[in-house]
C-alpha positions in Angstrom: -20.3 14.0 9.9 -23.0 11.8 11.3 -22.2 9.1 13.7 -23.3 5.6 12.7 -23.2 6.0 9.0 -20.7 4.7 6.5 -20.4 6.9 3.4 -19.4 5.9 -0.2 -18.7 8.5 -2.8 -19.8 7.6 -6.4 -20.4 9.0 -9.8 -23.6 8.7 -11.8 -22.1 7.7 -15.2 -20.8 4.2 -14.6 -23.3 1.3 -14.2 -21.2 -0.2 -11.4 -21.3 3.1 -9.4 -25.0 3.6 -10.0 -25.8 0.1 -8.8 -24.8 1.0 -5.3 -28.0 3.0 -5.1 -30.2 1.3 -7.7 -29.5 -2.3 -6.7 -28.0 -1.7 -3.2 -24.9 -3.6 -4.3 -21.6 -3.3 -2.4 -18.5 -4.5 -4.2 -15.6 -5.8 -2.2 -12.6 -5.1 -4.3 -9.2 -6.9 -4.5 -6.4 -5.0 -2.9 -4.5 -4.7 -6.2 -7.3 -2.4 -7.5 -6.6 0.3 -4.9 -5.0 3.6 -5.7 -2.5 3.4 -2.9 0.4 0.9 -3.8 1.1 0.4 -0.1 -2.5 -0.5 0.7 -2.7 -4.0 2.1 0.9 -4.5 1.0 2.7 -4.8 4.3 4.9 -7.8 3.9 6.8 -9.8 6.5 10.3 -8.4 6.8 12.6 -11.4 5.9 15.6 -9.2 6.5 15.1 -9.8 10.2 16.2 -13.4 9.7 19.8 -12.2 9.8 21.8 -14.9 11.5 22.2 -18.7 11.6 20.1 -19.1 14.8 17.2 -17.3 13.2 17.5 -19.2 10.0 17.4 -22.5 11.9 14.4 -21.2 13.9 12.4 -20.2 10.8 13.3 -23.3 8.8 12.1 -25.5 11.6 8.8 -23.6 11.9 8.2 -23.7 8.2 8.9 -27.4 7.8 6.7 -28.3 10.9 3.9 -26.2 9.7 3.9 -27.7 6.2 5.1 -31.2 7.1 2.0 -33.1 6.1 1.7 -31.3 2.8 5.4 -31.9 2.0 5.1 -35.6 2.8 2.0 -35.9 0.6 4.0 -34.3 -2.3 6.9 -36.9 -1.7 9.2 -34.1 -0.5 11.7 -34.8 2.2 11.3 -32.2 5.1 15.0 -32.3 5.9 16.0 -31.4 2.3 13.4 -28.6 2.2 14.7 -27.3 5.5 18.3 -27.3 4.3 17.4 -25.6 1.0 15.4 -22.9 2.8 18.2 -22.2 5.2 20.6 -21.9 2.3 18.3 -19.5 0.4 18.0 -17.3 3.5 21.7 -17.3 3.9 22.7 -16.6 0.3 20.2 -13.8 -0.7 17.7 -12.4 1.8 16.5 -9.9 -0.8 15.4 -12.6 -3.2 13.6 -14.5 -0.5 11.9 -11.4 0.8 10.7 -10.5 -2.7 9.5 -14.1 -3.4 7.5 -14.2 -0.2 6.1 -10.7 -0.7 4.9 -11.5 -4.2 3.3 -14.8 -3.1 1.6 -13.1 -0.1 0.3 -10.2 -2.3 -1.2 -12.7 -4.8 -3.0 -14.5 -2.1 -4.4 -11.3 -0.6 -5.6 -10.1 -4.0 -7.3 -13.5 -4.7 -8.7 -14.2 -1.3 -9.7 -10.9 0.2 -12.5 -8.5 -0.7 -12.6 -5.0 0.8 -15.3 -2.3 0.8 -13.8 1.2 1.5 -16.2 3.7 3.0 -15.8 6.8 5.1 -17.2 8.3 8.3 -17.6 11.7 6.6 -19.7 12.9 3.7 -18.2 16.4 3.5 -14.6 15.8 2.4 -13.8 18.2 -0.4 -10.9 16.0 -1.5 -12.9 12.8 -1.6 -15.8 14.4 -3.5 -13.1 15.4 -6.0 -11.4 12.0 -6.1 -14.3 9.6 -5.8 -17.4 11.6 -6.4 -16.8 12.7 -10.0 -15.4 16.1 -9.1 -18.4 17.0 -7.0 -20.8 16.1 -9.9 -21.6 12.7 -8.4 -23.4 11.5 -5.2 -22.6 10.1 -1.8 -24.6 7.3 -0.3 -24.7 6.6 3.5 -25.2 3.1 4.9 -26.3 2.3 8.5 -23.3 1.0 10.3 -25.2 -0.9 12.9 -27.3 -2.9 10.4 -24.2 -3.7 8.3 -22.3 -5.0 11.3 -25.3 -7.1 12.5 -26.0 -8.5 8.9 -23.2 -11.1 9.1 -22.6 -10.5 5.4 -19.0 -9.4 6.1 -16.1 -11.1 7.9 -15.1 -7.9 9.8 -15.3 -4.2 9.8 -13.6 -1.3 11.4 -11.7 2.0 11.2 -8.5 2.2 9.3 -5.4 2.9 11.5 -3.2 5.7 10.1 0.5 5.4 10.9 3.7 7.5 10.3 5.8 4.4 10.5 5.7 1.4 8.3 4.4 -1.5 10.4 6.9 -4.3 11.2 5.7 -7.9 10.5 8.3 -10.3 11.8 8.4 -13.8 10.1 9.8 -15.1 13.4 6.6 -14.2 15.2 5.1 -17.7 15.5 2.2 -16.6 17.7 -0.2 -17.6 14.8 -2.5 -14.6 15.6 -4.0 -14.5 12.1 -6.7 -12.0 13.1 -4.1 -9.5 14.4 -1.8 -10.1 11.5 -4.5 -9.6 8.9 -5.7 -6.5 10.7 -2.2 -4.9 10.3 -2.3 -5.7 6.6 -5.9 -4.7 5.8 -6.5 -1.8 8.2 -3.2 0.1 8.3 -2.4 3.0 5.9 0.0 5.9 5.7 -0.9 9.0 7.8 -1.3 11.0 4.5 -4.6 9.2 4.0 -6.0 10.3 7.4 -8.4 12.9 5.9 -10.4 10.0 4.4 -11.6 8.8 7.8 -11.9 5.4 6.2 -14.1 2.6 7.5 -13.6 -0.8 5.9 -15.6 -4.0 5.5 -13.9 -7.1 4.3 -14.5 -10.8 3.5 -12.1 -13.7 3.1 -12.3 -16.9 1.2 -9.0 -18.9 1.4 -9.9 -20.7 -1.8 -10.2 -17.4 -3.7 -13.2 -15.0 -4.3 -15.1 -15.0 -7.6 -16.5 -11.7 -9.0 -20.0 -12.9 -7.9 -18.8 -13.5 -4.4 -17.4 -10.0 -4.2 -20.9 -8.5 -4.7 -23.0 -8.1 -1.5 -26.6 -7.1 -1.9 -28.3 -5.2 0.9 -32.0 -4.3 1.5 -33.3 -0.7 1.1 -33.4 -0.2 4.9 -29.6 -0.4 5.0 -29.4 2.9 3.3 -29.7 6.0 5.6 -29.4 8.9 3.2 -28.0 10.2 -0.1 -26.1 13.5 -0.7 -25.9 15.1 -4.1 -22.7 16.7 -5.1 -22.2 20.5 -5.2 -21.8 20.5 -9.0 -24.3 17.7 -10.0 -26.3 18.5 -13.2 -30.1 18.6 -13.1 -30.6 15.4 -15.1 -28.6 13.3 -12.8 -30.0 15.1 -9.8 -33.6 14.4 -10.8 -32.9 10.7 -11.6 -31.3 10.1 -8.2 -34.2 12.0 -6.4 -36.7 9.8 -8.2 -35.0 6.6 -7.1 -34.7 7.8 -3.5 -38.4 8.7 -3.5 -39.3 5.1 -4.4 -37.0 3.8 -1.7 -38.2 6.4 0.8 -34.7 7.7 1.4 -33.7 11.2 2.6 -31.9 13.2 0.0 -29.6 16.2 0.6 -28.0 18.7 -1.7 -24.4 19.7 -0.9 -23.6 23.4 -1.1 -20.6 25.6 -0.7 -20.5 27.8 2.4 -19.8 31.4 1.3 -16.3 32.7 2.1 -15.2 29.4 3.6 -13.4 26.2 2.3 -16.3 24.1 3.5 -19.6 22.6 2.4 -22.9 22.1 4.0 -26.1 20.4 2.9 -29.9 21.0 2.7 -32.6 18.4 2.5 -34.3 18.2 -0.9 
């Protein structure tokens, strides 16, 4: 593992995967495309609104927060407040599921996430994301990416044994903290990925074009070829890297160990 580099495992058979190296294109995916159904899906727990006092507190907050919009839609705040309190009283499950669905749809539409790793030598990730070790791994310079201002934020994923609690009665309005919990928290089982994320946000929704971020050649630090890559793909990648003046390494199995090393090509 080399400090200061963000790695992305790719195959060499899909145009989208090849464009990471050929066009220096990073794609910031919607959360609903991830392979982990819990990823970015950490909803507020409406079951915490479990008595009349809390229902009153939440309904007041909701109406005050959306008062101008409600008035513009000719909706009476007091009626909205009363209806909301009744819904929370009658069936918390339905209210929780309704808000979870709405929030997930907003996240999928408005957020774009690039998932990289701080390690190039994960046997599992080569298998899952690097075409069963027949693909390649590209490393980006972390410092240049952070200074580029092309992303809203970036950082390491936090791995947790416990499911985070987001309380709808927390009115601190710390959007940064709240979004960090959602976007940068995963189950501990994923810890081996050493994931590093970059994300962007557009409250009005992101188009496919807006999800593609193009970088210069100097953002790329190195390229590693998979242990089982074929000669044709290997030669194509090496030729591109020569033109871009990039270092290329060949990953290799270490004899009598469940581990891999690499040698510069």
